[in-house]
C-alpha positions as CSV (number, residue, x, y, z in Angstrom):
1,M,-59.2,71.8,255.1
2,P,-60.9,70.3,258.2
3,N,-63.3,68.5,256.0
4,G,-60.4,66.9,254.1
5,E,-60.9,69.1,251.0
6,E,-57.7,70.6,249.3
7,R,-57.7,74.1,248.0
8,W,-55.2,76.6,246.6
9,F,-54.4,79.8,248.7
10,H,-52.3,82.8,247.9
11,V,-50.4,83.7,251.1
12,K,-48.7,87.1,251.5
13,A,-46.4,87.8,254.6
14,V,-45.7,91.5,255.5
15,P,-43.0,92.2,258.2
16,H,-43.9,94.6,261.1
17,F,-41.0,96.9,261.9
18,A,-40.4,98.9,265.1
19,D,-39.4,102.5,265.0
20,D,-35.9,101.6,265.4
21,G,-36.2,99.2,262.4
22,S,-36.3,96.0,264.2
23,I,-38.9,93.4,263.2
24,L,-41.6,93.1,265.7
25,G,-43.6,90.5,263.8
26,M,-45.4,89.9,260.5
27,Y,-48.8,90.2,259.0
28,I,-50.0,87.1,257.1
29,V,-52.8,87.5,254.6
30,G,-54.2,84.4,252.9
31,H,-56.6,84.4,249.9
32,D,-58.4,81.3,248.5
33,I,-57.4,81.1,244.8
34,S,-58.6,77.6,244.0
35,E,-61.1,78.9,241.4
36,V,-58.4,81.0,239.8
37,K,-56.1,78.0,239.6
38,R,-58.8,75.9,238.1
39,A,-59.4,78.6,235.5
40,Q,-55.7,78.7,234.7
41,E,-55.5,75.0,234.2
42,Q,-58.5,75.0,231.9
43,L,-56.9,77.9,229.9
44,A,-53.6,76.0,229.6
45,A,-55.5,72.9,228.4
46,S,-57.4,74.9,225.9
47,E,-54.2,76.6,224.6
48,E,-52.6,73.1,224.3
49,E,-55.6,71.9,222.4
50,L,-55.6,74.9,220.1
51,R,-51.9,74.5,219.5
52,F,-52.5,70.8,218.6
53,F,-55.1,71.8,216.1
54,A,-53.0,74.6,214.7
55,E,-50.0,72.2,214.3
56,N,-52.0,69.6,212.4
57,I,-54.4,71.4,210.1
58,P,-53.3,71.5,206.4
59,E,-53.0,75.3,206.3
60,A,-49.8,77.1,207.1
61,I,-50.4,79.4,210.2
62,A,-48.1,82.1,211.7
63,Y,-48.7,84.9,214.1
64,I,-46.6,88.1,213.9
65,D,-46.6,90.3,217.0
66,L,-45.9,93.9,216.0
67,E,-43.4,94.3,218.9
68,R,-41.9,90.9,219.3
69,G,-42.0,89.5,215.7
70,C,-43.2,85.9,215.0
71,T,-44.5,84.3,218.2
72,F,-46.2,81.3,216.6
73,V,-45.7,79.1,213.6
74,N,-47.2,75.7,212.9
75,N,-45.4,72.7,211.3
76,V,-47.0,73.2,207.9
77,F,-45.7,76.8,207.7
78,L,-42.2,75.7,208.6
79,A,-42.2,72.8,206.1
80,S,-43.6,74.9,203.2
81,R,-41.2,77.8,203.8
82,G,-38.1,75.8,204.7
83,F,-37.7,77.5,208.1
84,T,-36.8,76.0,211.4
85,R,-38.8,77.0,214.5
86,E,-35.7,78.5,216.1
87,F,-35.1,80.6,213.0
88,A,-38.7,81.8,212.6
89,L,-39.6,82.7,216.2
90,G,-38.8,86.3,217.1
91,K,-38.2,87.3,213.5
92,F,-40.1,89.9,211.6
93,P,-41.0,89.2,207.9
94,V,-38.4,91.7,206.7
95,E,-35.8,89.5,208.5
96,A,-37.1,86.1,207.4
97,Y,-37.7,86.6,203.6
98,P,-35.3,87.6,200.9
99,P,-35.6,91.3,199.9
100,E,-37.4,90.6,196.5
101,V,-40.0,88.4,198.2
102,Y,-40.5,90.9,201.1
103,E,-41.0,93.7,198.6
104,E,-43.8,91.7,196.9
105,L,-45.4,91.0,200.3
106,R,-44.8,94.4,202.0
107,P,-48.0,96.1,200.8
108,H,-50.2,93.4,202.2
109,L,-48.2,93.2,205.5
110,E,-48.4,96.9,206.1
111,R,-52.1,96.9,205.4
112,A,-52.6,94.2,208.0
113,A,-50.4,96.1,210.5
114,R,-52.7,99.1,210.0
115,G,-55.7,96.9,211.0
116,H,-57.1,95.9,207.7
117,E,-57.6,92.4,206.4
118,S,-55.6,91.5,203.3
119,S,-55.4,88.5,201.1
120,Y,-53.3,87.6,198.1
121,E,-52.4,84.6,195.9
122,R,-48.8,83.6,195.5
123,F,-46.9,81.2,193.3
124,F,-43.8,80.0,195.1
125,R,-41.2,77.3,195.1
126,L,-41.3,74.7,198.0
127,P,-38.0,73.5,199.5
128,S,-38.5,70.3,197.4
129,G,-38.3,72.4,194.3
130,E,-42.0,72.0,193.4
131,E,-43.9,75.2,192.6
132,R,-47.4,75.6,193.9
133,W,-50.1,78.2,194.3
134,V,-51.2,79.4,197.8
135,R,-53.8,81.9,199.0
136,V,-52.6,83.9,202.0
137,R,-55.0,85.7,204.3
138,L,-53.7,88.3,206.8
139,T,-56.1,89.0,209.8
140,P,-55.3,91.7,212.4
141,R,-55.4,91.0,216.2
142,R,-56.6,93.9,218.3
143,A,-56.5,94.7,222.0
144,A,-59.6,95.6,224.0
145,D,-59.0,99.3,223.2
146,G,-58.8,98.5,219.5
147,K,-55.0,98.8,219.2
148,V,-53.5,96.4,216.7
149,L,-51.3,94.0,218.5
150,G,-50.3,91.8,215.5
151,Y,-51.8,89.7,212.7
152,Y,-52.3,86.1,211.8
153,A,-51.1,84.8,208.4
154,V,-53.0,81.7,207.2
155,S,-51.8,80.1,203.9
156,T,-54.1,77.7,202.0
157,D,-52.8,75.5,199.2
158,I,-54.9,76.3,196.1
159,H,-52.7,74.7,193.5
160,E,-55.3,72.1,192.3
161,I,-57.9,74.8,192.2
162,K,-55.7,77.1,190.2
163,T,-54.7,74.3,187.8
164,A,-58.4,73.3,187.3
165,Q,-59.3,77.0,186.8
166,A,-56.5,77.3,184.2
167,A,-57.8,74.2,182.4
168,I,-61.3,75.5,182.4
169,E,-60.2,78.9,181.2
170,D,-58.2,77.2,178.5
171,K,-61.2,75.1,177.5
172,E,-63.4,78.1,177.5
173,R,-60.9,80.0,175.3
174,Q,-60.7,77.0,172.9
175,L,-64.5,76.7,172.9
176,R,-64.8,80.4,172.2
177,Q,-62.3,80.1,169.4
178,V,-64.2,77.1,168.0
179,I,-67.5,78.8,168.2
180,D,-66.1,82.0,166.6
181,S,-64.6,79.9,163.8
182,I,-68.0,78.3,163.0
183,P,-69.0,80.0,159.8
184,T,-72.7,80.1,160.7
185,P,-74.4,82.4,163.2
186,M,-74.7,81.2,166.9
187,C,-75.8,83.0,170.0
188,Y,-77.1,82.6,173.6
189,V,-80.1,84.5,174.8
190,D,-81.1,84.7,178.6
191,A,-84.5,84.4,180.1
192,Q,-85.2,88.1,179.6
193,A,-84.6,87.6,175.9
194,R,-81.3,89.6,175.9
195,Y,-78.2,88.5,174.0
196,R,-75.5,87.2,176.3
197,Y,-73.1,85.7,173.7
198,V,-72.8,85.9,169.9
199,N,-70.1,84.6,167.6
200,D,-68.4,86.4,164.8
201,A,-70.7,84.9,162.1
202,F,-73.7,86.3,164.0
203,L,-72.1,89.7,164.0
204,E,-71.6,89.4,160.2
205,Y,-75.3,88.3,159.9
206,I,-76.6,91.2,161.9
207,G,-74.1,93.7,160.6
208,M,-73.4,95.3,164.0
209,P,-70.5,95.2,166.5
210,A,-70.8,93.1,169.6
211,E,-71.2,96.0,172.0
212,R,-74.5,96.9,170.2
213,I,-75.8,93.4,170.6
214,V,-74.7,91.8,173.9
215,G,-77.1,92.9,176.6
216,V,-79.6,94.1,174.2
217,S,-83.0,92.5,173.7
218,V,-83.6,90.3,170.7
219,S,-86.6,92.3,169.5
220,D,-84.4,95.5,169.4
221,V,-81.7,93.8,167.5
222,L,-83.8,91.9,165.0
223,G,-86.5,94.4,164.6
224,E,-90.2,93.9,165.1
225,E,-90.9,92.1,161.9
226,R,-88.3,89.4,162.4
227,W,-89.2,89.2,166.1
228,A,-92.8,88.5,165.2
229,L,-91.7,85.6,163.1
230,M,-89.6,84.2,165.9
231,E,-92.0,84.7,168.8
232,P,-94.2,81.6,168.2
233,Y,-91.1,79.4,168.1
234,L,-89.6,81.0,171.2
235,E,-92.8,80.4,173.1
236,R,-92.4,76.7,172.5
237,V,-88.8,76.8,173.5
238,R,-89.7,78.5,176.9
239,K,-91.8,75.4,177.6
240,G,-88.8,73.2,177.2
241,E,-89.1,72.1,173.5
242,S,-86.1,71.9,171.2
243,L,-86.9,73.1,167.7
244,A,-85.2,73.0,164.3
245,V,-86.6,75.3,161.6
246,E,-85.6,75.7,158.0
247,R,-85.6,79.4,157.0
248,L,-84.4,81.6,154.2
249,V,-82.3,84.0,156.2
250,K,-81.5,87.4,154.9
251,F,-78.0,88.7,155.9
252,A,-77.0,92.3,156.4
253,N,-75.1,92.3,153.1
254,G,-78.3,91.7,151.3
255,L,-77.7,88.0,150.5
256,S,-80.2,85.3,151.5
257,R,-79.3,81.7,152.3
258,W,-81.2,78.7,153.4
259,M,-80.4,77.8,157.0
260,V,-81.5,75.3,159.7
261,V,-82.1,77.3,162.9
262,R,-81.9,75.1,166.0
263,L,-83.3,76.5,169.3
264,T,-82.3,74.6,172.4
265,P,-83.6,75.6,175.9
266,R,-81.3,76.0,178.8
267,I,-83.1,74.7,181.9
268,A,-81.6,74.1,185.4
269,N,-83.6,72.7,188.3
270,G,-86.8,73.1,186.3
271,E,-86.1,76.8,185.7
272,Y,-85.9,78.3,182.2
273,L,-82.6,80.3,182.0
274,G,-82.5,81.0,178.3
275,Y,-81.9,79.3,175.0
276,Y,-79.1,78.6,172.5
277,A,-79.6,79.4,168.9
278,T,-77.3,77.6,166.4
279,T,-77.6,77.5,162.6
280,S,-76.4,75.2,159.7
281,D,-76.0,76.5,156.2
282,I,-78.1,74.2,153.9
283,H,-78.2,76.5,150.9
284,E,-76.1,74.2,148.7
285,Q,-78.0,71.3,150.1
286,K,-81.3,72.9,149.1
287,L,-79.9,73.5,145.6
288,V,-78.7,70.0,145.4
289,E,-82.0,68.6,146.6
290,D,-83.8,70.6,143.9
291,E,-81.3,69.2,141.3
292,L,-81.8,65.7,142.7
293,R,-85.5,66.0,142.5
294,R,-85.2,67.0,138.8
295,T,-82.6,64.3,138.2
296,N,-84.8,61.7,140.0
297,T,-87.7,62.6,137.8
298,I,-85.6,62.1,134.7
299,L,-84.1,58.8,136.1
300,S,-87.6,57.5,137.1
301,A,-88.8,58.1,133.5
302,H,-85.7,56.2,132.2
303,F,-86.1,53.4,134.8
304,D,-89.8,52.9,133.9
305,N,-89.0,52.7,130.2
306,T,-85.9,50.5,130.3
307,P,-86.3,46.8,129.4
308,L,-84.5,46.0,132.6
309,A,-86.1,45.8,136.0
310,V,-84.7,48.5,138.3
311,I,-84.8,47.7,142.0
312,E,-83.1,49.6,144.8
313,W,-82.4,48.3,148.3
314,D,-81.5,50.3,151.4
315,T,-78.7,49.4,153.8
316,E,-81.2,47.1,155.7
317,L,-81.8,45.4,152.3
318,R,-85.4,46.7,152.1
319,V,-86.9,47.5,148.7
320,V,-87.1,51.3,148.3
321,R,-87.6,51.3,144.5
322,W,-89.5,48.9,142.3
323,S,-89.8,49.9,138.6
324,G,-92.7,49.1,136.2
325,Q,-90.5,46.6,134.4
326,A,-89.8,44.9,137.7
327,E,-93.5,44.3,138.0
328,A,-93.6,43.0,134.4
329,I,-90.8,40.5,135.1
330,F,-91.7,39.3,138.6
331,G,-95.4,40.0,138.8
332,W,-95.6,42.0,142.0
333,N,-96.4,45.7,141.9
334,A,-94.6,48.4,143.9
335,S,-97.1,48.6,146.7
336,E,-96.7,44.9,147.3
337,T,-92.8,45.0,147.5
338,L,-91.7,48.3,148.9
339,G,-90.4,47.8,152.4
340,K,-89.9,44.0,152.0
341,T,-86.4,42.6,152.8
342,L,-84.3,40.7,150.3
343,L,-84.9,37.3,151.9
344,G,-88.1,38.2,153.8
345,W,-90.5,36.9,151.0
346,R,-90.6,34.1,148.5
347,H,-88.6,35.8,145.8
348,V,-85.1,34.2,145.7
349,Y,-85.0,30.5,144.9
350,E,-84.1,28.6,148.1
351,E,-81.0,26.9,146.7
352,D,-79.6,30.2,145.6
353,E,-80.1,32.2,148.8
354,E,-76.6,31.6,150.2
355,T,-75.0,32.7,146.9
356,V,-77.1,35.9,146.8
357,S,-76.4,36.6,150.5
358,R,-72.7,36.2,150.0
359,M,-72.7,38.6,147.0
360,I,-74.7,41.2,149.0
361,R,-72.2,41.0,151.9
362,D,-69.3,41.6,149.6
363,L,-71.0,44.7,148.2
364,M,-72.0,46.0,151.7
365,D,-68.5,45.3,153.2
366,G,-66.7,47.0,150.3
367,R,-65.0,44.0,148.9
368,Q,-66.8,44.6,145.6
369,R,-68.3,47.7,144.0
370,H,-70.1,45.9,141.3
371,A,-71.3,42.3,141.0
372,T,-73.1,40.4,138.3
373,L,-74.9,37.2,139.3
374,R,-77.3,34.9,137.5
375,H,-79.7,32.9,139.7
376,R,-83.2,31.7,140.0
377,N,-86.1,33.8,141.2
378,Y,-89.8,33.2,141.9
379,R,-92.5,35.1,140.1
380,K,-95.7,36.0,141.9
381,D,-97.5,33.1,140.2
382,G,-95.0,30.7,141.8
383,S,-93.1,29.9,138.5
384,V,-89.3,29.9,138.6
385,I,-87.3,32.0,136.1
386,W,-83.6,32.6,135.5
387,V,-82.6,36.3,136.1
388,E,-79.3,38.0,135.5
389,W,-78.6,40.7,138.1
390,H,-76.2,43.6,137.7
391,N,-75.7,45.0,141.2
392,S,-73.9,48.2,142.2
393,A,-73.1,49.6,145.7
394,L,-74.1,53.3,145.8
395,R,-71.8,55.3,148.1
396,D,-71.8,58.7,149.7
397,T,-68.8,61.0,149.5
398,A,-67.3,59.3,152.6
399,G,-67.3,55.9,150.8
400,R,-70.2,54.5,153.0
401,V,-72.7,52.3,151.2
402,I,-76.1,54.0,151.2
403,S,-78.0,51.6,148.9
404,I,-77.7,48.7,146.4
405,L,-79.0,49.4,142.9
406,S,-80.0,46.2,141.0
407,L,-80.7,46.0,137.3
408,A,-82.4,42.6,136.4
409,Q,-83.5,40.9,133.2
410,D,-85.2,37.6,132.6
411,V,-82.7,35.3,130.8
412,S,-84.7,32.1,131.1
413,S,-84.8,31.6,127.3
414,R,-81.0,32.2,127.0
415,I,-80.4,29.7,129.9
416,Q,-82.5,27.1,128.2
417,A,-80.6,27.7,124.9
418,E,-77.3,27.5,126.7
419,E,-78.4,24.3,128.4
420,R,-79.4,22.8,125.1
421,L,-76.0,23.8,123.6
422,Q,-74.2,22.4,126.6
423,Y,-76.2,19.2,126.3
424,M,-75.4,18.9,122.6
425,A,-71.7,19.5,123.3
426,T,-71.5,16.8,125.9
427,H,-74.0,14.2,124.6
428,D,-74.4,12.0,121.6
429,G,-77.0,13.4,119.2
430,L,-78.3,10.0,118.2
431,T,-78.6,8.1,121.5
432,G,-78.5,10.9,124.1
433,L,-75.7,9.2,125.8
434,P,-72.6,11.2,127.1
435,N,-70.0,11.7,124.4
436,S,-66.2,11.6,124.7
437,V,-66.0,15.1,126.2
438,L,-68.3,14.2,129.1
439,L,-66.9,10.7,129.4
440,H,-63.4,12.1,130.2
441,D,-64.8,14.5,132.7
442,R,-66.9,11.9,134.5
443,L,-64.1,9.3,134.3
444,E,-61.6,11.7,135.9
445,G,-64.1,12.4,138.7
446,A,-64.7,8.7,139.3
447,L,-60.9,8.1,139.4
448,A,-60.5,10.9,141.9
449,R,-63.2,9.5,144.2
450,A,-61.8,6.0,143.9
451,G,-58.3,7.2,144.8
452,R,-59.6,8.8,148.0
453,A,-61.8,5.8,148.9
454,R,-59.2,3.3,147.7
455,R,-61.7,1.5,145.5
456,R,-61.5,0.1,142.0
457,V,-63.0,1.4,138.8
458,G,-63.7,-0.6,135.7
459,V,-63.5,0.8,132.1
460,M,-65.1,-1.2,129.3
461,F,-64.6,-0.6,125.6
462,L,-67.3,-2.1,123.4
463,D,-67.2,-2.3,119.6
464,L,-69.8,-4.0,117.4
465,D,-68.6,-6.7,115.1
466,H,-69.2,-6.1,111.4
467,F,-71.7,-3.3,112.1
468,K,-70.7,-1.8,108.8
469,D,-72.5,-4.6,107.1
470,V,-75.8,-3.5,108.7
471,N,-75.4,0.0,107.3
472,D,-74.3,-1.2,103.9
473,T,-77.2,-3.8,103.5
474,L,-80.1,-2.2,105.4
475,G,-79.1,1.5,105.4
476,H,-78.0,4.0,107.9
477,R,-81.5,4.6,109.2
478,V,-81.8,1.0,110.3
479,G,-78.3,1.1,111.7
480,D,-79.1,4.2,113.7
481,A,-82.2,2.7,115.1
482,L,-80.2,-0.4,116.2
483,L,-77.7,1.8,118.0
484,K,-80.4,3.6,119.8
485,E,-82.0,0.3,120.9
486,L,-78.7,-1.0,122.0
487,A,-78.0,2.1,124.1
488,R,-81.3,1.7,125.8
489,R,-80.7,-2.0,126.5
490,I,-77.2,-1.4,128.0
491,R,-78.3,1.6,130.0
492,A,-81.2,-0.4,131.5
493,A,-78.9,-3.2,132.5
494,L,-76.4,-0.9,134.3
495,R,-76.7,0.7,137.7
496,Q,-77.7,4.3,138.1
497,S,-74.1,5.1,139.2
498,D,-72.5,3.5,136.2
499,L,-71.7,5.6,133.1
500,L,-72.5,4.6,129.5
501,A,-71.0,6.8,126.7
502,R,-70.9,6.6,122.9
503,I,-67.6,7.8,121.5
504,S,-68.0,7.0,117.8
505,G,-70.2,5.2,115.3
506,D,-70.5,1.7,116.9
507,E,-68.1,2.2,119.9
508,F,-69.3,2.5,123.5
509,V,-67.5,2.9,126.8
510,V,-68.8,1.8,130.2
511,V,-67.4,3.1,133.5
512,L,-68.2,1.1,136.6
513,E,-67.7,2.7,140.0
514,D,-67.8,1.1,143.5
515,L,-67.2,-2.4,142.2
516,P,-68.7,-4.7,144.9
517,D,-66.3,-7.7,144.3
518,E,-63.6,-9.0,142.1
519,G,-65.9,-10.8,139.7
520,S,-68.4,-8.0,139.1
521,P,-66.7,-6.5,136.0
522,E,-66.7,-9.8,134.2
523,R,-70.4,-10.4,135.1
524,V,-71.3,-6.9,133.7
525,A,-69.2,-7.7,130.5
526,R,-71.1,-10.9,129.9
527,M,-74.4,-9.2,130.6
528,I,-73.6,-6.5,128.0
529,L,-72.6,-9.0,125.4
530,E,-75.8,-10.9,126.0
531,E,-77.8,-7.7,125.4
532,V,-75.8,-7.2,122.2
533,R,-76.4,-10.7,120.9
534,R,-80.2,-10.6,121.5
535,P,-82.0,-10.0,118.1
536,F,-82.9,-6.5,117.1
537,H,-86.2,-5.9,115.3
538,V,-86.0,-2.8,113.3
539,E,-88.5,-1.9,110.5
540,G,-89.5,-5.5,110.0
541,N,-85.9,-6.7,110.0
542,E,-84.5,-9.2,112.5
543,I,-80.9,-8.3,112.9
544,H,-78.2,-10.2,114.8
545,V,-75.0,-8.6,115.8
546,S,-72.2,-9.4,118.2
547,G,-69.6,-7.3,120.0
548,S,-66.1,-7.4,121.2
549,L,-65.4,-5.9,124.6
550,G,-62.2,-5.0,126.4
551,L,-61.9,-4.3,130.1
552,A,-59.3,-2.4,132.1
553,L,-59.3,-1.9,135.9
554,H,-58.1,1.0,138.1
555,P,-55.6,1.0,139.6
556,E,-54.0,-2.2,138.2
557,D,-54.2,-1.2,134.5
558,G,-53.8,2.5,134.9
559,T,-54.4,5.5,137.2
560,D,-55.5,8.1,134.7
561,A,-58.4,8.2,132.2
562,E,-56.3,8.3,129.1
563,T,-54.3,5.2,130.1
564,L,-57.4,3.2,131.1
565,L,-59.2,4.0,127.9
566,K,-56.2,3.0,125.8
567,N,-55.8,-0.3,127.7
568,A,-59.5,-1.1,127.4
569,D,-59.3,-0.4,123.7
570,A,-56.2,-2.7,123.4
571,A,-58.1,-5.5,125.3
572,M,-61.1,-5.0,122.9
573,Y,-58.8,-5.4,119.8
574,H,-57.4,-8.5,121.4
575,A,-60.9,-9.9,121.7
576,K,-61.4,-9.3,118.0
577,E,-58.2,-11.0,117.2
578,L,-59.4,-14.0,119.1
579,G,-62.5,-14.4,117.0
580,R,-64.8,-11.5,118.2
581,N,-68.1,-12.0,120.1
582,G,-66.3,-12.0,123.5
583,F,-64.4,-9.9,126.0
584,R,-60.9,-9.8,127.2
585,L,-59.2,-8.3,130.3
586,F,-56.2,-6.1,129.8
587,S,-52.9,-7.7,130.6
588,A,-49.2,-6.9,130.5
589,E,-48.9,-9.1,127.4
590,L,-51.5,-6.9,125.6
591,A,-49.5,-3.8,126.6
592,S,-46.4,-5.3,125.1
593,R,-48.3,-6.3,121.9
594,R,-49.8,-2.8,121.7
595,A,-46.4,-1.2,122.1
596,Q,-45.1,-3.6,119.4
597,R,-48.0,-2.7,117.1
598,L,-47.4,1.0,117.6
599,A,-43.7,0.6,116.9
600,V,-44.5,-1.3,113.7
601,E,-47.0,1.3,112.6
602,T,-44.5,4.1,113.2
603,A,-41.8,2.2,111.3
604,L,-44.2,1.5,108.4
605,R,-45.0,5.1,108.0
606,R,-41.3,5.8,107.9
607,A,-40.8,3.0,105.4
608,L,-43.4,4.6,103.0
609,K,-41.7,8.0,103.4
610,N,-38.1,6.7,103.0
611,D,-38.8,4.2,100.2
612,E,-37.8,1.2,102.3
613,L,-40.4,-1.1,100.6
614,A,-39.4,-3.2,97.6
615,L,-41.0,-5.6,95.1
616,H,-39.5,-9.0,94.3
617,Y,-40.8,-10.6,91.1
618,Q,-41.5,-14.4,90.8
619,P,-42.1,-15.7,87.2
620,I,-45.3,-17.6,86.3
621,V,-44.2,-20.3,83.7
622,D,-46.3,-22.5,81.5
623,L,-45.0,-26.0,82.3
624,G,-46.1,-27.3,78.9
625,T,-44.3,-24.8,76.8
626,G,-41.8,-23.3,79.2
627,E,-43.0,-19.9,78.3
628,V,-43.2,-17.1,80.9
629,H,-46.8,-15.8,81.0
630,G,-46.2,-13.3,83.8
631,V,-44.8,-12.5,87.2
632,E,-46.1,-12.2,90.7
633,A,-44.9,-9.1,92.5
634,L,-44.0,-10.0,96.1
635,L,-43.8,-7.2,98.7
636,R,-40.7,-7.0,101.0
637,W,-39.7,-4.5,103.6
638,Q,-36.0,-3.7,104.1
639,D,-36.3,-2.7,107.8
640,P,-33.0,-0.9,109.0
641,E,-33.4,-2.6,112.4
642,H,-34.7,-6.0,111.5
643,G,-33.5,-6.5,108.0
644,L,-35.6,-8.0,105.2
645,M,-39.2,-8.7,106.4
646,L,-41.9,-10.8,104.7
647,P,-45.5,-9.5,104.4
648,Q,-46.9,-11.7,107.2
649,G,-44.7,-9.8,109.6
650,F,-46.2,-6.4,109.0
651,I,-49.3,-6.5,106.8
652,P,-51.7,-7.4,109.7
653,Q,-50.4,-4.4,111.7
654,A,-50.7,-2.2,108.6
655,E,-54.4,-3.2,108.1
656,E,-55.2,-2.5,111.8
657,S,-53.5,0.9,111.7
658,G,-55.2,1.9,108.4
659,L,-52.0,1.8,106.4
660,G,-53.2,-1.1,104.2
661,N,-54.5,1.3,101.5
662,A,-51.4,3.3,101.4
663,I,-49.2,0.2,101.1
664,G,-51.5,-1.1,98.3
665,H,-51.2,2.1,96.5
666,W,-47.5,2.0,96.7
667,V,-47.3,-1.7,95.4
668,L,-49.6,-1.1,92.4
669,E,-47.9,2.1,91.5
670,A,-44.4,0.6,91.8
671,A,-45.4,-2.5,89.7
672,C,-47.0,-0.3,87.0
673,K,-44.0,2.0,86.8
674,Q,-41.6,-0.9,86.4
675,A,-43.8,-2.6,83.8
676,S,-43.8,0.6,81.7
677,R,-40.1,1.4,82.1
678,S,-37.9,1.5,79.0
679,P,-36.2,-0.8,78.3
680,R,-38.9,-3.2,79.5
681,P,-38.1,-5.8,82.1
682,A,-37.2,-9.3,80.8
683,W,-40.5,-10.8,82.0
684,C,-42.4,-8.1,80.2
685,A,-40.5,-8.5,76.9
686,T,-41.2,-12.2,76.5
687,S,-44.2,-14.0,74.9
688,R,-45.0,-11.2,72.5
689,A,-45.6,-8.8,75.4
690,R,-48.5,-10.9,76.7
691,A,-46.9,-11.3,80.1
692,S,-48.8,-9.8,83.1
693,C,-47.8,-8.7,86.7
694,S,-49.8,-9.9,89.7
695,P,-49.0,-7.7,92.7
696,S,-49.4,-9.4,96.1
697,C,-51.3,-6.8,98.3
698,A,-53.4,-6.9,101.4
699,R,-57.2,-7.4,100.9
700,S,-58.0,-4.0,102.2
701,A,-56.0,-2.4,99.4
702,F,-58.7,-3.3,97.0
703,A,-61.6,-2.0,99.1
704,S,-61.7,1.2,97.2
705,P,-61.7,1.6,93.4
706,S,-59.2,4.5,93.8
707,T,-56.7,2.0,95.0
708,I,-56.4,0.7,91.4
709,S,-57.4,3.7,89.3
710,A,-55.1,6.3,90.9
711,P,-51.8,4.4,90.6
712,A,-52.7,3.1,87.2
713,S,-53.5,6.5,85.8
714,R,-50.2,7.8,87.2
715,A,-48.3,4.9,85.6
716,C,-49.9,5.5,82.2
717,R,-48.5,9.1,82.3
718,T,-44.9,7.8,82.8
């Protein structure tokens, strides 16, 4: 244009013909179409934009022209159907789909072709093999005159929706089955008080079919009388309150049962929509409760009259039952104890709390069903008593602990008696010192501790010298008083950790632990002997005694109690052999001598049994006349191992081992038998039968009159 503007023109040239047909010229007509061109460009851009959106939306879209077939399909449609664009364009549905699929779609396609919208849901297989649900909507396209030109087909994938709907329907079906299987009546009532859902048990309760109940008002179904009973409760439910009411419900079959009726409002966005009514059959429970009340009354009477305290604890270990006998034993009454926890008051003795707590945990955790425990408790007045508790875990039908039942009795008197018996069994009745039973127990403990700490232990064996003379001359009462005073002296001289025990009449044992140095055992031994030598003043008598003491050390002289005691005893006997009134340490030489003494003792017992002893006779001659006045019977031992042994080789050991009397008996009896034998021995037949026999026996053989009388009487009978 002259102003430089560019515009679109539509130019038409028309030739001008002469009559003879020759061209004379042309007519040129030009129209400015710039606005039309701009409109066309805008339309093309809009179509391109629409095509872009159609190609990229997730729905499958196709357009079917009734005359030309498919003129448009988007990518989603092609991908979901497995078509190519070249295949789809220009095709009618009857040409594109298999016959069986087309027959399924034909009613909807024909309806759309007639100008009516149509939609359907279809479950089909994708080219990948996956099967999915789609919803297809067919929308007719009309010309300005209303003629149907074709229709759009829009497919939406609804597979997730259908799957969710199926799951919901399945859940609803299951829920309905569950609700219908519940044996007690249930229902849902809307805001207008009409039944909307009832289960099978409700139908049985009412005695009507569902069609006569659902949609009908509650008052019409229940009747005015029952409705009047329910109305006050329903008024509270309409205000949003949930209720539970126990009622004796009468069923249509005439039976009545106790039920708990629960009314729960349904409220959404603050609006009351109705209520749910559920029930629980508690008829048996009511009967059981009545029986329990009766049983509880009987049990309470028994509990209050039993001599045992009856206490019940709940699962939080709070007192829920406190019988009258519990008050009698402990002093607190029920009002003072109910609700208190096991360890929440001064009831269990402090040192026993851990033991009690452990026992309770075992009961609560199921490791034990019953537990008996004896421990100390406080009474209300602050005194401490011993109580024997018999505890049982009470459980419900599921095995859960619901309470702990305790039966308790005061056993303080029994405990005191047992302690006295225990003391008597482990202590000397005269001096109160530990006896041999407790000595062995304490000594074993001391050796175990010493072994762990690698320390020494000293064991002393004390025996009084000639104490029998005190008893024989002054009496046993004086002897007992002397022993008690001696025990007091020695105990006072020892450390608290040292042990002093009396194991027999005048024999004592001292156990020294944690010896501070090498010389401490000997210092203690000298100190003990000094206490023994100090004069005793008993009932106006001044008594002097001495003692012999043997000492054995752990671990040098033994590692166990029995060995140490034997070795200390051997050392004590060695002290006696060396003149008494002193002490000796155990040594290897003593061990050898002890072994030798034991061997001799064993052999002597065998000799007495096997008749290995013999008498050799030595005549007693009157030097003036030459006449034999008698004989001396000399004892000999024909030892199978050592040959003929003289008395000095075995008599001392016989006396120490207590065999002196037995050997003396044998000597006297053998001499008497030989003297009375017929014919008489030569020494007995001389000097007009005045000859005598003088047996050579140990001194201890004559300590008892029976030593002479018994063998003599047996000889007289031969």
